[in-house]
C-alpha positions as CSV (number, residue, x, y, z in Angstrom):
1,M,8.0,-9.1,-4.4
2,A,10.7,-6.9,-4.8
3,E,10.5,-4.1,-1.7
4,G,8.1,-1.0,-2.5
5,T,6.6,-3.1,-6.0
6,L,2.9,-3.1,-4.7
7,N,3.2,0.4,-3.2
8,K,4.3,2.2,-6.4
9,V,1.1,-0.1,-8.0
10,A,-1.2,1.6,-5.6
11,E,0.4,4.9,-6.0
12,G,-0.2,4.7,-9.7
13,I,-4.0,3.6,-9.4
14,I,-4.4,6.9,-7.2
15,G,-3.1,8.9,-9.6
16,Q,-5.1,7.6,-12.3
17,L,-8.1,7.9,-10.3
18,G,-7.4,11.6,-9.7
19,N,-6.5,11.7,-13.1
20,L,-9.2,14.7,-14.9
21,V,-10.3,12.2,-17.8
22,V,-10.7,9.0,-16.0
23,Q,-13.1,11.2,-13.8
24,E,-15.1,12.8,-16.7
25,I,-15.4,9.7,-17.7
26,G,-16.8,8.2,-14.6
27,L,-19.2,11.0,-14.3
28,L,-20.2,10.2,-17.4
29,W,-20.7,6.7,-17.2
30,G,-22.1,7.1,-13.6
31,V,-19.4,5.6,-11.8
32,K,-18.0,8.7,-10.5
33,D,-19.0,7.8,-6.8
34,E,-17.6,4.1,-7.3
35,L,-14.3,5.6,-8.4
36,E,-13.8,7.6,-5.5
37,K,-14.3,4.4,-3.0
38,L,-11.9,3.0,-4.9
39,K,-9.5,5.5,-4.3
40,S,-10.0,5.9,-0.9
41,T,-9.7,2.4,-0.1
42,V,-6.6,1.8,-2.1
43,S,-5.5,5.1,0.0
44,T,-6.5,2.9,3.0
45,I,-4.7,0.2,1.9
46,E,-1.1,1.9,0.9
47,A,-0.4,3.0,4.2
48,V,0.4,-0.6,5.3
49,L,2.1,-1.8,2.2
50,L,5.7,-0.6,3.1
51,D,5.0,-2.5,6.6
52,A,3.8,-5.3,4.9
53,E,6.5,-5.8,2.6
54,E,9.4,-5.7,5.3
55,Q,7.5,-8.6,7.6
56,Q,6.6,-10.5,4.2
57,A,9.9,-13.0,4.2
58,H,9.4,-13.6,8.2
59,N,5.5,-13.7,7.9
60,H,4.0,-16.1,5.5
61,T,0.2,-15.0,6.3
62,I,1.1,-11.2,5.4
63,K,3.1,-12.8,2.1
64,N,-0.2,-14.6,1.6
65,W,-2.5,-11.2,2.3
66,L,0.5,-9.8,0.1
67,G,-0.7,-12.0,-3.1
68,K,-4.2,-11.7,-2.5
69,L,-3.5,-7.7,-2.8
70,K,-1.6,-7.9,-5.3
71,D,-4.0,-10.0,-7.3
72,A,-6.5,-7.5,-6.9
73,L,-4.5,-4.1,-7.2
74,N,-3.4,-5.6,-10.5
75,E,-7.7,-5.9,-11.3
76,A,-7.9,-2.4,-10.8
77,D,-4.8,-1.2,-12.7
78,D,-6.4,-3.5,-15.3
79,L,-9.9,-1.7,-15.1
80,L,-8.1,1.8,-15.2
81,D,-6.5,0.4,-18.2
82,V,-9.7,0.0,-19.8
83,F,-11.1,3.3,-19.1
84,S,-8.1,4.7,-20.6
85,T,-8.8,3.0,-23.7
86,E,-12.1,3.3,-23.6
87,V,-11.3,7.3,-23.6
88,S,-9.1,7.2,-26.8
89,R,-11.2,5.4,-28.6
90,R,-13.8,8.1,-28.2
91,E,-11.5,10.7,-28.9
92,V,-10.3,9.0,-32.3
93,M,-14.1,8.7,-33.4
94,T,-14.7,10.5,-36.3
95,G,-17.7,10.8,-38.7
96,N,-21.2,12.5,-39.0
97,K,-22.7,13.1,-35.7
98,M,-26.1,11.3,-36.2
99,V,-24.1,8.7,-37.5
100,K,-21.7,8.5,-34.4
101,E,-24.4,8.5,-32.1
102,V,-26.2,5.8,-33.6
103,R,-23.6,3.6,-33.6
104,I,-22.5,4.3,-29.9
105,F,-26.4,3.2,-28.7
106,F,-25.8,-0.3,-30.6
107,S,-22.5,-0.7,-30.0
108,K,-21.2,-3.1,-27.3
109,S,-20.4,0.4,-25.8
110,N,-23.9,2.0,-25.0
111,Q,-22.9,4.4,-22.5
112,L,-26.0,3.5,-20.1
113,A,-25.1,-0.4,-20.3
114,Y,-21.5,0.0,-20.3
115,G,-21.3,2.2,-17.7
116,F,-23.8,-0.3,-15.8
117,K,-21.2,-2.9,-16.7
118,M,-17.9,-1.1,-15.2
119,C,-20.4,0.3,-12.0
120,H,-20.8,-3.6,-11.5
121,K,-17.0,-4.1,-12.1
122,I,-15.7,-1.5,-10.1
123,K,-18.0,-2.4,-7.0
124,T,-16.6,-5.6,-7.1
125,I,-13.2,-5.0,-7.4
126,R,-13.5,-2.6,-4.6
127,E,-15.5,-4.8,-2.3
128,K,-12.0,-7.2,-3.0
129,L,-9.8,-4.5,-1.6
130,D,-12.0,-3.7,1.3
131,Y,-12.1,-7.4,2.0
132,I,-8.3,-7.8,1.6
133,A,-8.2,-4.2,3.9
134,E,-10.1,-6.2,6.8
135,E,-7.7,-9.1,6.5
136,R,-5.0,-7.2,7.1
137,K,-6.6,-5.6,10.9
138,F,-5.7,-9.6,12.2
139,H,-2.1,-9.1,11.7
140,L,-0.7,-5.4,10.0
141,E,-0.4,-2.1,11.6
142,V,-0.4,1.3,10.3
143,R,3.1,2.5,10.4
144,P,5.0,5.6,10.0
145,R,7.4,5.5,6.4
146,E,10.0,6.3,8.6
147,T,11.6,3.8,11.0
148,Q,12.6,4.4,14.2
149,V,15.4,3.6,16.3
150,R,15.6,2.5,19.7
151,S,18.6,3.2,21.6
152,R,19.7,0.4,24.6
153,M,20.4,2.0,27.7
154,R,23.4,0.6,29.7
155,E,22.7,-0.7,32.8
156,T,24.9,0.9,35.6
157,H,25.5,0.2,39.3
158,Y,28.0,1.3,41.3
159,F,28.3,-3.1,42.6
160,V,31.2,-5.2,40.5
161,R,31.5,-8.6,42.0
162,A,35.3,-9.3,43.0
163,E,35.0,-12.3,40.4
164,D,34.3,-9.7,37.6
165,V,37.1,-7.8,38.0
166,I,40.2,-9.4,36.1
167,G,43.4,-8.5,36.3
168,R,43.7,-5.7,38.6
169,E,45.3,-7.7,41.6
170,D,48.6,-5.5,41.6
171,D,46.5,-2.7,41.0
172,K,44.8,-3.5,43.9
173,K,47.5,-3.7,46.3
174,V,49.4,-0.8,45.7
175,I,46.0,1.2,46.4
176,I,45.6,-0.9,49.7
177,E,49.4,-0.1,50.2
178,R,49.1,3.9,50.0
179,L,46.1,3.7,52.0
180,L,47.4,2.2,54.7
181,D,50.7,4.2,54.4
182,S,48.7,7.5,55.1
């Protein structure tokens, strides 16, 4: 996986969930609360994605976790695409209002039945994401986006062993002669 790919998917999902049209459809179908919970879960997971994507090359557990997360985020993204498609379909529908209402009631997209079905799908995806988020607690931490640079202090002291000094015999003799001449 390219670095940041899942992070971009998560950001896209959060953006779609914040879309007014999706919120309006969510309210219409009675799934607004589930959509808010889904948004919260994805936001929580997004906080550790950068750390996880950096560590995946060295840690197979994290690589496995990211694979599960990728599948779940793609399911959430697909579900939001279904929402968008349904919104577009409803905008395109034309005709007599009474005929339209009867067609909607008896079609597979009956608002009540469809809303219940969508609520169940959202809840299933959210529970899957919650489970995956719980798994991350075993091996990942929330980390700020910027990496910190640590500087290593050099160890200094006054004592130098004679065998550590190389090539200074002539200088040593000159110093000893000057001290003895004084």
